[in-house]
C-alpha positions as CSV (number, residue, x, y, z in Angstrom):
1,M,98.7,93.4,117.2
2,G,101.8,95.0,118.7
3,R,102.9,91.7,120.1
4,F,102.3,90.1,116.7
5,L,104.5,92.6,114.9
6,I,107.3,92.4,117.5
7,S,107.3,88.6,117.3
8,R,107.3,88.6,113.5
9,F,110.2,91.0,113.2
10,A,112.1,89.2,116.0
11,S,111.7,85.9,114.1
12,A,113.2,87.6,111.1
13,I,116.5,88.4,112.8
14,P,118.0,84.9,112.3
15,T,116.9,85.2,108.6
16,L,118.6,88.5,108.2
17,F,121.7,87.3,110.0
18,L,121.9,84.2,107.7
19,V,121.6,86.5,104.7
20,A,124.3,88.8,106.0
21,V,126.7,85.9,106.6
22,T,126.0,84.2,103.3
23,V,126.3,87.4,101.2
24,F,129.4,88.5,103.1
25,T,131.1,85.1,102.5
26,L,130.1,84.5,98.9
27,I,131.1,88.0,97.7
28,R,134.6,87.4,99.0
29,L,134.9,84.2,97.1
30,V,134.4,86.1,93.8
31,P,137.8,86.6,92.1
32,G,139.1,90.1,91.9
33,D,140.5,92.7,94.3
34,P,138.4,95.9,94.7
35,A,141.6,98.0,95.4
36,A,143.3,96.7,92.2
37,L,140.1,97.3,90.1
38,L,139.7,100.8,91.5
39,L,143.3,101.8,90.8
40,G,143.6,100.2,87.4
41,D,146.2,98.0,85.7
42,Q,149.0,100.6,86.1
43,A,148.9,100.8,89.9
44,D,151.9,99.4,91.8
45,A,151.7,97.0,94.7
46,A,152.4,99.7,97.3
47,D,149.4,101.8,96.2
48,I,147.2,98.8,96.1
49,A,148.3,97.7,99.6
50,A,147.7,101.3,100.9
51,L,144.2,101.4,99.5
52,R,143.4,97.9,100.9
53,E,144.5,99.1,104.3
54,R,142.4,102.3,104.0
55,L,139.3,100.2,103.0
56,G,139.9,97.6,105.8
57,L,140.4,94.8,103.2
58,D,143.7,93.8,104.8
59,L,141.9,92.6,107.9
60,S,140.7,89.0,108.2
61,V,137.3,88.1,106.9
62,V,136.0,87.6,110.4
63,D,137.2,91.0,111.6
64,Q,135.7,92.6,108.5
65,F,132.3,90.9,109.2
66,L,132.3,91.9,112.9
67,I,133.1,95.6,112.1
68,W,130.5,95.6,109.3
69,G,127.9,94.0,111.6
70,R,128.6,96.4,114.4
71,N,128.2,99.4,112.0
72,I,125.0,97.9,110.5
73,L,123.4,97.8,114.0
74,M,124.3,101.5,114.4
75,G,122.6,102.2,111.1
76,D,125.8,102.7,109.2
77,F,125.9,100.6,106.0
78,G,129.4,101.8,105.1
79,Q,130.9,103.8,102.2
80,S,130.8,102.7,98.6
81,I,134.3,101.8,97.4
82,W,133.4,102.5,93.8
83,L,131.2,105.7,94.1
84,D,132.7,106.9,97.4
85,E,129.2,107.7,98.8
86,P,127.4,106.5,101.9
87,V,125.7,103.2,101.1
88,L,122.3,103.5,102.8
89,P,121.3,106.8,101.1
90,L,122.5,105.3,97.8
91,I,120.3,102.2,98.3
92,L,117.2,104.3,99.4
93,E,117.6,106.6,96.3
94,R,117.8,103.6,93.9
95,F,115.0,101.8,95.8
96,M,112.6,104.7,95.2
97,V,113.3,104.3,91.4
98,S,112.7,100.6,91.4
99,I,109.5,100.8,93.5
100,Q,108.0,103.1,90.8
101,I,108.2,100.2,88.4
102,V,107.4,97.2,90.7
103,L,104.5,98.6,92.7
104,P,102.3,99.7,89.7
105,A,103.0,96.5,87.9
106,V,101.9,94.4,90.9
107,L,98.8,96.5,91.4
108,L,97.8,96.3,87.8
109,A,98.3,92.6,87.8
110,T,96.1,92.3,90.8
111,V,93.3,94.5,89.4
112,V,93.2,92.7,86.1
113,A,94.2,89.1,86.9
114,V,92.1,88.4,90.0
115,P,88.7,89.1,88.3
116,A,90.0,87.3,85.2
117,G,90.8,84.2,87.3
118,I,87.4,84.3,89.0
119,I,85.5,84.7,85.7
120,A,87.5,81.8,84.2
121,A,86.7,79.6,87.2
122,A,83.0,80.5,87.2
123,R,82.9,79.5,83.5
124,Q,85.1,76.5,83.7
125,N,85.8,74.7,80.4
126,S,84.0,77.4,78.4
127,V,85.6,79.5,75.7
128,T,86.3,82.3,78.1
129,D,88.1,79.9,80.5
130,I,90.2,78.4,77.8
131,A,91.1,81.9,76.5
132,F,92.3,83.1,80.0
133,V,94.2,79.9,80.7
134,S,95.9,80.0,77.3
135,L,96.8,83.7,77.8
136,A,98.2,82.9,81.2
137,T,100.3,80.0,79.8
138,V,101.7,82.1,77.0
139,L,102.6,85.0,79.3
140,L,104.3,82.6,81.7
141,S,106.3,81.0,78.9
142,I,107.8,84.3,77.7
143,P,111.1,85.4,79.3
144,T,111.0,88.8,80.9
145,F,113.9,90.3,79.1
146,W,112.6,89.0,75.7
147,L,109.1,90.6,76.4
148,G,110.8,93.8,77.4
149,L,112.9,93.9,74.2
150,L,109.8,93.1,72.1
151,L,107.8,96.0,73.6
152,L,110.8,98.3,73.3
153,L,111.3,97.5,69.6
154,F,107.6,97.8,68.7
155,F,106.3,100.7,70.8
156,G,109.6,102.5,71.2
157,L,111.5,102.2,68.0
158,N,108.8,101.3,65.4
159,M,105.8,103.3,66.7
160,G,107.8,106.0,68.6
161,W,105.2,106.3,71.3
162,F,107.5,105.9,74.2
163,P,111.2,106.7,75.0
164,V,113.4,103.7,74.1
165,V,115.9,103.8,77.0
166,G,116.7,106.1,79.9
167,Y,115.0,107.5,82.9
168,V,113.5,110.8,84.0
169,S,112.4,111.2,87.6
170,V,108.6,111.7,88.0
171,T,109.2,114.3,90.7
172,E,111.3,116.4,88.3
173,N,109.1,116.1,85.2
174,P,105.8,114.1,85.9
175,M,104.6,113.6,82.3
176,T,108.0,112.7,80.8
177,G,108.8,110.6,83.8
178,L,105.6,108.6,83.4
179,L,106.3,108.0,79.7
180,Y,109.7,106.5,80.6
181,L,107.9,104.1,83.1
182,V,105.2,102.8,80.7
183,L,107.2,100.1,79.0
184,P,109.1,98.6,82.0
185,V,105.8,98.6,84.1
186,T,104.0,97.0,81.2
187,T,106.7,94.3,80.9
188,L,106.5,93.4,84.6
189,F,102.7,93.6,84.5
190,L,102.4,91.1,81.6
191,H,105.0,88.8,83.1
192,E,103.1,88.5,86.4
193,L,99.6,88.5,84.9
194,G,99.8,84.8,84.0
195,S,100.8,83.5,87.4
196,V,98.2,85.6,89.2
197,I,95.4,84.5,86.8
198,R,96.3,80.8,87.3
199,M,96.4,81.2,91.1
200,S,93.1,83.2,91.2
201,R,91.4,80.6,89.0
202,A,92.7,77.6,91.0
203,S,91.7,79.1,94.4
204,T,88.2,80.1,93.1
205,L,87.6,76.6,91.7
206,E,88.5,75.2,95.1
207,V,86.0,77.5,96.9
208,L,83.3,76.8,94.3
209,R,83.4,73.1,95.2
210,L,82.7,73.7,98.9
211,E,79.4,72.7,100.5
212,Y,78.3,76.2,101.5
213,I,78.5,77.3,97.9
214,T,76.1,74.4,96.9
215,H,73.9,75.4,99.8
216,A,73.8,79.0,98.5
217,R,72.9,77.9,95.0
218,A,70.1,75.7,96.5
219,K,68.7,78.8,98.2
220,G,68.4,80.3,94.8
221,L,71.1,83.0,95.0
222,K,72.3,84.3,91.7
223,E,75.7,83.2,90.5
224,S,77.0,86.8,90.5
225,T,75.9,87.2,94.1
226,I,77.5,84.0,95.2
227,L,80.8,85.1,93.6
228,R,80.7,88.5,95.1
229,R,79.5,87.6,98.6
230,H,80.9,84.1,99.2
231,V,83.7,83.3,96.8
232,F,85.8,86.4,96.3
233,K,86.9,87.0,99.9
234,N,87.7,83.3,100.5
235,A,89.4,82.8,97.2
236,F,91.6,85.9,97.4
237,G,93.7,84.7,100.4
238,P,96.0,82.3,98.4
239,T,96.3,84.9,95.7
240,L,97.3,87.5,98.2
241,T,100.1,85.3,99.4
242,L,101.3,84.9,95.9
243,L,101.2,88.7,95.4
244,G,103.5,89.1,98.4
245,L,106.0,86.7,97.0
246,I,105.8,88.4,93.6
247,L,106.5,91.8,95.1
248,G,109.5,90.5,97.0
249,N,110.9,88.5,94.0
250,L,110.5,91.5,91.7
251,L,112.5,93.8,94.0
252,G,115.3,91.2,94.1
253,G,115.2,90.3,90.4
254,I,114.4,93.6,88.7
255,A,118.0,93.9,87.5
256,V,117.1,92.4,84.1
257,I,114.3,94.9,83.4
258,E,116.4,97.8,84.6
259,T,119.3,96.7,82.4
260,V,117.1,96.3,79.3
261,F,115.6,99.8,79.8
262,T,118.8,101.4,81.4
263,I,116.9,102.5,84.5
264,P,119.1,103.5,87.5
265,G,117.3,101.4,90.1
266,L,118.3,99.0,92.8
267,G,118.9,96.1,90.4
268,R,121.3,98.2,88.2
269,L,123.1,99.4,91.3
270,M,123.7,95.7,92.4
271,I,124.9,94.7,88.9
272,D,127.4,97.7,88.7
273,A,128.5,97.0,92.3
274,I,129.2,93.3,91.5
275,Y,131.3,94.3,88.4
276,A,133.3,96.8,90.6
277,R,133.6,94.3,93.6
278,D,132.0,97.0,95.7
279,Y,131.5,94.9,98.8
280,P,129.6,97.4,101.0
281,V,127.0,98.2,98.3
282,I,126.4,94.5,97.4
283,Q,126.1,93.5,101.1
284,G,123.9,96.5,101.8
285,C,121.6,95.9,98.8
286,M,121.1,92.2,99.7
287,L,120.4,92.9,103.4
288,F,118.0,95.7,102.4
289,I,116.1,93.5,100.0
290,A,115.9,90.7,102.6
291,F,114.5,93.3,105.1
292,V,111.9,94.6,102.6
293,Y,110.9,90.9,101.9
294,V,110.3,90.4,105.6
295,V,108.2,93.6,105.9
296,V,106.1,92.6,102.8
297,N,105.4,89.2,104.3
298,V,104.3,90.7,107.6
299,V,101.9,93.1,105.8
300,I,100.6,90.1,103.8
301,D,100.0,88.2,107.0
302,L,98.1,91.1,108.5
303,L,95.9,91.5,105.3
304,Y,95.4,87.7,105.2
305,S,93.6,87.8,108.6
306,F,91.1,90.2,107.0
307,F,90.2,87.9,104.1
308,D,90.3,84.7,106.2
309,P,88.7,85.3,109.7
310,K,90.1,81.8,110.8
311,V,93.6,83.3,110.6
312,T,94.1,86.0,113.2
313,A,97.1,88.1,114.1
314,S,97.0,86.5,117.6
């Protein structure tokens, strides 16, 4: 197991290096000088040049990358140009806000969608199957930001059940904090529900057509017993892989939801950093998300070996 983890993380090093080079290069192709943006329109050329020198922006791109890479290896993600704070604590603080939305949404989608997909497959072409497939298609067709705005208008403004925008930390005020999380979590949950239902249904149908299922039916086992003992474990593997991809994608693409609900998470931090040309924050966020993506995939691989004995960590 230890060798497996070491090899997986070692194989991720080229990926993280490629992400670092790509982000570092692309962000510098975006028009706009961070020093000029920070000092404003009234700043003279001497002040801008002095600030560029202090931030290291007067060096060549290669020198900047080498210095940044050396600091990253030492655990130093640099200093935010815009907020004047260390980047890594800033990223970790905002990540903890984002994970409070992403993780419950993915867990809820798993708990609801996997059984729904199995039931739909077990009753293929029935009214239940058509209803679940139709629901999944509708949810997949709705853009996330539009769904979020719809929930916000109905349950926030019209019904007044939940706060419209803003954020209160759950650790500071648990009840109020949970109320602020309901609508964004529900939005992500509904958005991912469709894809998980479809994957769960498709993988279950594939397992139901295998010979050992026919043999189990010939032995007289009840359909519910076959689903529980022989189908669920084998059909959950592909769905588990999809859940890992969803978790990684949501962390990288949660900026839309956090913008709609004005939540100060990792996505909002990246958007604000892009507007401010805050290079250290943008680079740090992208590298951090890539690392989380790698960790999630390693965990999924470990769990996959449990659901499919043919796939082992060795």
